[in-house]
C-alpha positions as a Markdown table, in Angstrom:
| # | Residue | x | y | z |
|---|---|---|---|---|
| 1 | Unk | 29.3 | 5.7 | 0.6 |
| 2 | Unk | 31.9 | 7.0 | 2.9 |
| 3 | Unk | 31.8 | 10.7 | 3.5 |
| 4 | Unk | 33.9 | 13.3 | 5.3 |
| 5 | Unk | 32.3 | 15.6 | 7.9 |
| 6 | Unk | 33.4 | 19.2 | 7.6 |
| 7 | Unk | 34.3 | 21.5 | 10.5 |
| 8 | Unk | 30.7 | 22.5 | 11.0 |
| 9 | Unk | 29.5 | 18.8 | 11.2 |
| 10 | Unk | 28.0 | 18.8 | 7.6 |
| 11 | Unk | 28.3 | 16.3 | 4.9 |
| 12 | Unk | 28.0 | 16.8 | 1.1 |
| 13 | Unk | 25.5 | 14.4 | -0.6 |
| 14 | Unk | 26.6 | 14.1 | -4.2 |
| 15 | Unk | 24.1 | 15.2 | -6.9 |
| 16 | Unk | 23.6 | 11.6 | -8.3 |
| 17 | Unk | 22.6 | 10.4 | -4.8 |
| 18 | Unk | 20.3 | 13.3 | -4.2 |
| 19 | Unk | 18.6 | 12.5 | -7.5 |
| 20 | Unk | 18.5 | 8.8 | -6.9 |
| 21 | Unk | 16.9 | 9.3 | -3.5 |
| 22 | Unk | 14.5 | 12.0 | -4.9 |
| 23 | Unk | 15.6 | 14.4 | -2.1 |
| 24 | Unk | 13.7 | 17.7 | -2.2 |
| 25 | Unk | 13.5 | 20.3 | 0.5 |
| 26 | Unk | 12.7 | 18.3 | 3.6 |
| 27 | Unk | 14.6 | 15.1 | 4.5 |
| 28 | Unk | 14.6 | 12.4 | 7.2 |
| 29 | Unk | 17.9 | 11.1 | 8.6 |
| 30 | Unk | 17.6 | 7.6 | 10.0 |
| 31 | Unk | 20.5 | 5.6 | 11.2 |
| 32 | Unk | 22.1 | 3.1 | 13.5 |
| 33 | Unk | 25.7 | 2.8 | 14.7 |
| 34 | Unk | 28.0 | 4.1 | 11.9 |
| 35 | Unk | 25.4 | 4.2 | 9.1 |
| 36 | Unk | 22.7 | 6.7 | 8.1 |
| 37 | Unk | 20.0 | 6.8 | 5.5 |
| 38 | Unk | 18.7 | 10.1 | 4.1 |
| 39 | Unk | 15.2 | 9.9 | 2.8 |
| 40 | Unk | 12.9 | 12.5 | 1.2 |
| 41 | Unk | 10.4 | 13.3 | 3.9 |
| 42 | Unk | 7.3 | 12.3 | 1.8 |
| 43 | Unk | 9.0 | 9.0 | 0.6 |
| 44 | Unk | 9.9 | 8.2 | 4.3 |
| 45 | Unk | 6.3 | 8.8 | 5.4 |
| 46 | Unk | 5.0 | 6.4 | 2.7 |
| 47 | Unk | 7.6 | 3.8 | 3.5 |
| 48 | Unk | 6.9 | 4.0 | 7.2 |
| 49 | Unk | 3.1 | 3.7 | 6.7 |
| 50 | Unk | 3.6 | 0.6 | 4.4 |
| 51 | Unk | 6.1 | -1.0 | 6.8 |
| 52 | Unk | 3.9 | -0.4 | 9.9 |
| 53 | Unk | 0.9 | -1.9 | 8.2 |
| 54 | Unk | 2.9 | -5.0 | 7.3 |
| 55 | Unk | 4.6 | -5.4 | 10.7 |
| 56 | Unk | 2.9 | -8.8 | 11.5 |
| 57 | Unk | 4.1 | -10.2 | 8.2 |
| 58 | Unk | 7.6 | -8.9 | 8.7 |
| 59 | Unk | 7.8 | -10.3 | 12.3 |
| 60 | Unk | 6.7 | -13.7 | 11.0 |
| 61 | Unk | 9.4 | -13.7 | 8.3 |
| 62 | Unk | 12.0 | -12.7 | 10.8 |
| 63 | Unk | 11.0 | -15.5 | 13.2 |
| 64 | Unk | 11.3 | -18.0 | 10.3 |
| 65 | Unk | 14.9 | -16.8 | 9.9 |
| 66 | Unk | 15.5 | -17.3 | 13.7 |
| 67 | Unk | 15.7 | -13.6 | 14.4 |
């Protein structure tokens, strides 16, 4: 969703998105260009581990797409 940044450089993540993402105390902010993703730190760790273990499979599927 589009958000406004306040004078101190903060954004407000709505309750429904915090709940959807399972955000707790620690988060990871990952982004590229004009987009960011905010992950619960533990969920990010699990996702990263899963993705890294499947990197060969992901690379193969990307090459099939011509990427």
